Each structure stands twice: as C-alpha cells, then as structure tokens.
VOPAGU-2260 file (C-alpha; in pm, 1 decimal, decimal comma):
REM VOPAGU-2260
SITE   aa  ch    i         X         Y         Z
SITE  MET   A    0   12486,3    6498,5    5253,6
SITE  PRO   A    1   12118,5    6408,6    5292,9
SITE  LEU   A    2   11896,7    6608,3    5058,8
SITE  MET   A    3   11567,6    6725,1    5208,1
SITE  GLY   A    4   11259,9    6915,6    5113,0
SITE  GLN   A    5   11174,7    7243,6    5284,3
SITE  ARG   A    6   10934,4    7091,2    5540,2
SITE  GLU   A    7   11167,2    6799,8    5609,8
SITE  TYR   A    8   11459,0    7037,7    5666,1
SITE  ALA   A    9   11237,7    7245,1    5897,5
SITE  ARG   A   10   11174,6    6932,5    6109,3
SITE  HIS   A   11   11547,4    6858,1    6098,3
SITE  ARG   A   12   11627,1    7209,8    6228,5
SITE  GLY   A   13   11339,8    7209,7    6477,3
SITE  VAL   A   14   11187,9    7524,5    6327,6
SITE  SER   A   15   10878,7    7606,8    6126,7
SITE  HIS   A   16   10877,3    7567,1    5749,4
SITE  GLN   A   17   10809,8    7943,4    5731,8
SITE  SER   A   18   11144,8    8002,0    5906,0
SITE  ILE   A   19   11313,2    7791,3    5639,1
SITE  GLY   A   20   11132,1    7993,3    5372,2
SITE  ARG   A   21   11258,9    8318,1    5526,5
SITE  ALA   A   22   11613,1    8174,8    5545,1
SITE  LEU   A   23   11592,1    8076,8    5176,9
SITE  ASP   A   24   11460,0    8421,8    5081,7
SITE  ALA   A   25   11733,8    8592,2    5282,1
SITE  GLY   A   26   12003,3    8372,2    5125,2
SITE  ARG   A   27   12112,8    8217,2    5454,3
SITE  ILE   A   28   12058,7    7871,5    5302,9
SITE  GLN   A   29   12015,7    7755,2    4944,3
SITE  LYS   A   30   11845,2    7482,7    4745,9
SITE  ASP   A   31   12029,9    7272,9    4491,8
SITE  SER   A   32   11938,6    7254,1    4122,7
SITE  LYS   A   33   11668,4    6994,0    4199,7
SITE  GLY   A   34   11503,0    7217,5    4460,2
SITE  LYS   A   35   11630,1    7013,5    4754,1
SITE  ILE   A   36   11825,8    7136,8    5056,1
SITE  ASP   A   37   12160,5    6974,2    5137,4
SITE  SER   A   38   12118,4    6950,0    5514,9
SITE  GLU   A   39   12490,7    6953,6    5604,9
SITE  ARG   A   40   12571,3    7257,0    5389,7
SITE  ALA   A   41   12255,3    7429,4    5502,0
SITE  ASP   A   42   12335,6    7360,1    5869,3
SITE  ALA   A   43   12680,2    7517,7    5831,8
SITE  SER   A   44   12540,4    7809,9    5634,0
SITE  TRP   A   45   12258,2    7854,1    5886,9
SITE  ALA   A   46   12509,7    7864,8    6171,4
SITE  LEU   A   47   12729,6    8121,2    6000,4
SITE  ARG   A   48   12446,2    8351,4    5896,0
SITE  THR   A   49   12210,4    8320,2    6192,3
SITE  ASP   A   50   12232,9    8457,2    6544,6
SITE  PRO   A   51   12420,2    8181,7    6734,2
SITE  LEU   A   52   12204,6    8205,5    7045,3
SITE  ILE   A   53   11883,8    8160,0    6848,2
SITE  SER   A   54   12039,4    7876,1    6652,0
SITE  MET   A   55   12160,3    7704,3    6969,7
SITE  ASN   A   56   11815,2    7731,3    7128,3
SITE  ASN   A   57   11663,1    7573,3    6819,0
SITE  ALA   A   58   11923,9    7297,3    6825,3
SITE  GLU   A   59   11839,2    7221,0    7188,0
SITE  ARG   A   60   11469,9    7196,1    7100,8
SITE  GLN   A   61   11554,7    6974,1    6807,2
SITE  ARG   A   62   11762,8    6738,9    7023,5
SITE  ALA   A   63   11490,8    6729,2    7289,5
SITE  ALA   A   64   11226,6    6640,3    7032,4
SITE  ALA   A   65   11446,6    6378,5    6865,9
SITE  SER   A   66   11542,1    6196,3    7184,1
SITE  THR   A   67   11249,7    5975,2    7274,5
SITE  THR   A   68   11448,3    5732,4    7487,9
SITE  GLN   A   69   11680,8    5811,2    7775,3
SITE  ARG   A   70   12033,9    5674,8    7747,5
SITE  MET   A   71   12359,1    5723,2    7933,9
SITE  PRO   A   72   12606,6    5949,2    7751,2
SITE  SER   A   73   12928,8    5792,0    7631,8
SITE  LEU   A   74   13263,4    5882,8    7788,8
SITE  GLN   A   75   13351,5    6083,0    7476,5
SITE  GLU   A   76   13025,7    6281,3    7499,0
SITE  VAL   A   77   13091,2    6360,4    7864,3
SITE  SER   A   78   13448,5    6476,7    7795,8
SITE  ASP   A   79   13349,4    6663,1    7476,2
SITE  PRO   A   80   13009,7    6830,4    7517,7
SITE  SER   A   81   12999,2    6922,3    7149,3
SITE  SER   A   82   13029,8    6558,9    7033,7
SITE  GLY   A   83   12653,7    6518,8    6988,3
SITE  MET   A   84   12625,2    6830,9    6773,7
SITE  GLY   A   85   12617,8    6864,7    6399,0
SITE  ILE   A   86   12870,7    7081,1    6218,0
SITE  GLY   A   87   12634,2    7376,6    6207,0
SITE  GLU   A   88   12570,5    7357,4    6578,6
SITE  LYS   A   89   12944,5    7333,3    6650,5
SITE  VAL   A   90   13007,2    7642,1    6439,6
SITE  ALA   A   91   12727,8    7822,3    6624,0
SITE  LEU   A   92   12872,2    7717,4    6959,5
SITE  ARG   A   93   13221,7    7828,7    6858,7
SITE  THR   A   94   13084,9    8162,4    6738,1
SITE  ALA   A   95   12891,9    8212,2    7061,6
SITE  MET   A   96   13204,0    8129,5    7265,1
SITE  GLN   A   97   13413,8    8376,1    7062,8
SITE  ASN   A   98   13150,2    8644,0    7115,8
SITE  LEU   A   99   13146,5    8567,7    7487,6
SITE  ARG   A  100   13526,5    8597,1    7507,6
SITE  LYS   A  101   13511,5    8926,4    7316,2
SITE  VAL   A  102   13241,9    9071,9    7542,8
SITE  THR   A  103   13431,2    8954,5    7853,0
SITE  ALA   A  104   13752,1    9117,9    7729,4
SITE  GLN   A  105   13564,4    9441,5    7656,6
SITE  ALA   A  106   13414,4    9436,9    8007,0
SITE  ASP   A  107   13757,8    9373,4    8161,2
SITE  THR   A  108   13905,7    9662,6    7962,0
SITE  ALA   A  109   13624,0    9894,1    8066,3
SITE  GLU   A  110   13672,2    9793,8    8431,1
SITE  MET   A  111   14046,0    9862,0    8412,9
SITE  GLU   A  112   13987,0   10201,7    8249,0
SITE  ARG   A  113   13735,2   10289,7    8520,3
SITE  ASP   A  114   13978,7   10186,3    8794,6
SITE  GLU   A  115   14256,9   10384,2    8629,2
SITE  LYS   A  116   14038,7   10696,4    8620,8
SITE  LYS   A  117   13961,6   10647,6    8991,6
SITE  ASN   A  118   14339,8   10615,8    9054,2
SITE  ALA   A  119   14279,3   10263,5    9182,9
SITE  LEU   A  120   14496,1   10121,4    8905,1
SITE  MET   A  121   14842,3   10218,5    8786,7
SITE  LYS   A  122   14992,3   10165,4    8445,2
SITE  ARG   A  123   15247,0    9888,2    8431,8
SITE  SER   A  124   15515,3   10128,3    8308,2
SITE  ASP   A  125   15463,0   10344,5    8619,6
SITE  VAL   A  126   15480,7   10039,9    8848,4
SITE  ASP   A  127   15796,0    9918,8    8672,5
SITE  GLU   A  128   15950,6   10264,3    8712,9
SITE  HIS   A  129   15873,5   10271,2    9086,8
SITE  ILE   A  130   16007,6    9920,5    9140,1
SITE  ALA   A  131   16329,7   10010,9    8958,3
SITE  SER   A  132   16360,8   10323,6    9173,1
SITE  PHE   A  133   16306,3   10130,0    9497,7
SITE  SER   A  134   16551,0    9861,0    9390,2
SITE  LEU   A  135   16818,0   10120,9    9313,6
SITE  MET   A  136   16757,7   10285,2    9650,8
SITE  VAL   A  137   16813,5    9955,8    9834,0
SITE  ARG   A  138   17114,4    9863,8    9620,0
SITE  ASP   A  139   17280,1   10203,2    9669,3
SITE  HIS   A  140   17230,9   10185,2   10045,1
SITE  CYS   A  141   17369,4    9831,1   10065,8
SITE  MET   A  142   17668,2    9914,6    9844,5
SITE  ALA   A  143   17753,2   10215,8   10061,9
SITE  MET   A  144   17726,8   10022,4   10391,4
SITE  PRO   A  145   18087,8    9898,9   10405,7
SITE  ASP   A  146   18230,9   10248,2   10345,2
SITE  ARG   A  147   17988,8   10404,0   10591,1
SITE  LEU   A  148   18008,0   10143,2   10870,1
SITE  ALA   A  149   18368,2   10014,8   10849,6
SITE  PRO   A  150   18526,2   10300,1   11049,1
SITE  ALA   A  151   18261,2   10280,3   11324,6
SITE  ILE   A  152   18283,7    9902,1   11347,0
SITE  ALA   A  153   18665,4    9901,4   11342,6
SITE  ALA   A  154   18670,4   10131,4   11644,7
SITE  VAL   A  155   18470,2    9891,8   11865,4
SITE  HIS   A  156   18568,7    9549,3   11988,8
SITE  ASP   A  157   18245,6    9402,6   12128,9
SITE  THR   A  158   17980,6    9218,1   11927,5
SITE  ALA   A  159   17681,0    9397,3   12083,1
SITE  THR   A  160   17803,2    9738,3   11969,9
SITE  VAL   A  161   17873,0    9609,9   11614,2
SITE  HIS   A  162   17525,0    9459,9   11607,2
SITE  ARG   A  163   17366,0    9789,4   11721,8
SITE  ILE   A  164   17556,6    9994,7   11459,7
SITE  MET   A  165   17452,4    9762,0   11176,6
SITE  LYS   A  166   17091,4    9736,4   11295,9
SITE  THR   A  167   17059,9   10116,9   11323,3
SITE  ASP   A  168   17187,4   10158,4   10967,9
SITE  ILE   A  169   16953,7    9888,8   10827,8
SITE  ASP   A  170   16655,3   10036,8   11015,3
SITE  ALA   A  171   16731,9   10379,2   10865,8
SITE  ALA   A  172   16743,5   10228,1   10515,5
SITE  LEU   A  173   16411,3   10048,5   10566,0
SITE  ARG   A  174   16242,6   10367,4   10696,5
SITE  LYS   A  175   16367,5   10557,1   10390,4
SITE  LEU   A  176   16234,1   10282,2   10162,2
SITE  SER   A  177   15901,3   10275,1   10346,6
SITE  LYS   A  178   15859,5   10654,2   10304,6
SITE  ALA   A  179   15939,6   10627,5    9933,1
SITE  VAL   A  180   15683,0   10349,3    9885,1
SITE  ALA   A  181   15416,6   10543,5   10077,2
SITE  SER   A  182   15480,4   10863,7    9881,1
SITE  ALA   A  183   15447,2   10666,0    9553,5
SITE  GLY   A  184   15092,8   10569,1    9654,2
SITE  PHE   A  185   15142,5   10200,7    9723,0
C-alpha cells in the first residue's frame, strides 16, 4: 500500500500527471485524507473505471520504461503471462478478455442468424425431428423384414436366391431413406 503524490503516481502508471489530475477529477481514483494516492487501490480503481485497452497500453509502456536490464523470465512468468502484472493490470486484462469473449459470442450469433436466413443453417429442433423420422423409417422397415421376407425365403432352397431377396429388400429401404434425406434438404 505505497502512498504516492500525484506526479509520483503518474510515473508509476506511465502517464502524465495531467491524466492523473483528470482521473482524480472524474472520481476514477481518490486521494486519502493526507492528499496521497494509495497506489494499489488506485490501480484497481483505475482498471475498473478506465477503458481496459488504454490501461493495458499504458501498463506496457510503464513496464518497458521500468525494465532497464534484460533478464530471462521465470518458469512461472512463462506459464502465467499475468504474473508480472499488478492487480489493476490483471483486472484490466480480465475485463478485456471478458469483452473479447462477449464480442466473439455476438459475432458467432450474428453469423448463425445470417446463415439461418440464407437457409444454410437449420434449427437443432428441426434436425432432431428429421433424425427421429429417419430413425423410425429404418426401424419400421427392419422390423417388418421378417414378416415380408419369410414367405419368399421359405419357398427357396438355395443361398444365392435368399441373398438376392434380402439384398433387394435392403436396397429398396436404403433408396427410400436416401429420398427422404434429400427431400429434407440434407
């Protein structure tokens, strides 16, 4: 909870002291009773009340200015890219990521609506209904096979004729299914 003056906090944020003055005037950050700025509270408040993209750009400038020596990042920093950020920057990053997910979802929804209007996309309930219909068609045909084929098969005694009778019946069922699928628009 380091307390800082306005200019010192501006250096800490990597912005001008006028920007800090505007943030104070707008109520995005506050001074304590002694006129100092609590940097941790102000960072969190700044992140919540400031455009995340602007805040992240400022944080990148701040980190670039602060790092005067090159060093290898630790394993934790490599596995967690937010490990080198302050709480305000993490909040800003989280907010930006949530906004990105929201915009992506809105774009996906708009794309699906467009495809549906162009009849390139079917509602799941319609697809489920068609699948149920096709499944019933196949089941009914298979369940009726013994009654339909038994007399014809019983009358013949050679394997080739039995094979031909069964194959003809299965081919007819598959053609009927194929026509139903094509007429449904699949």
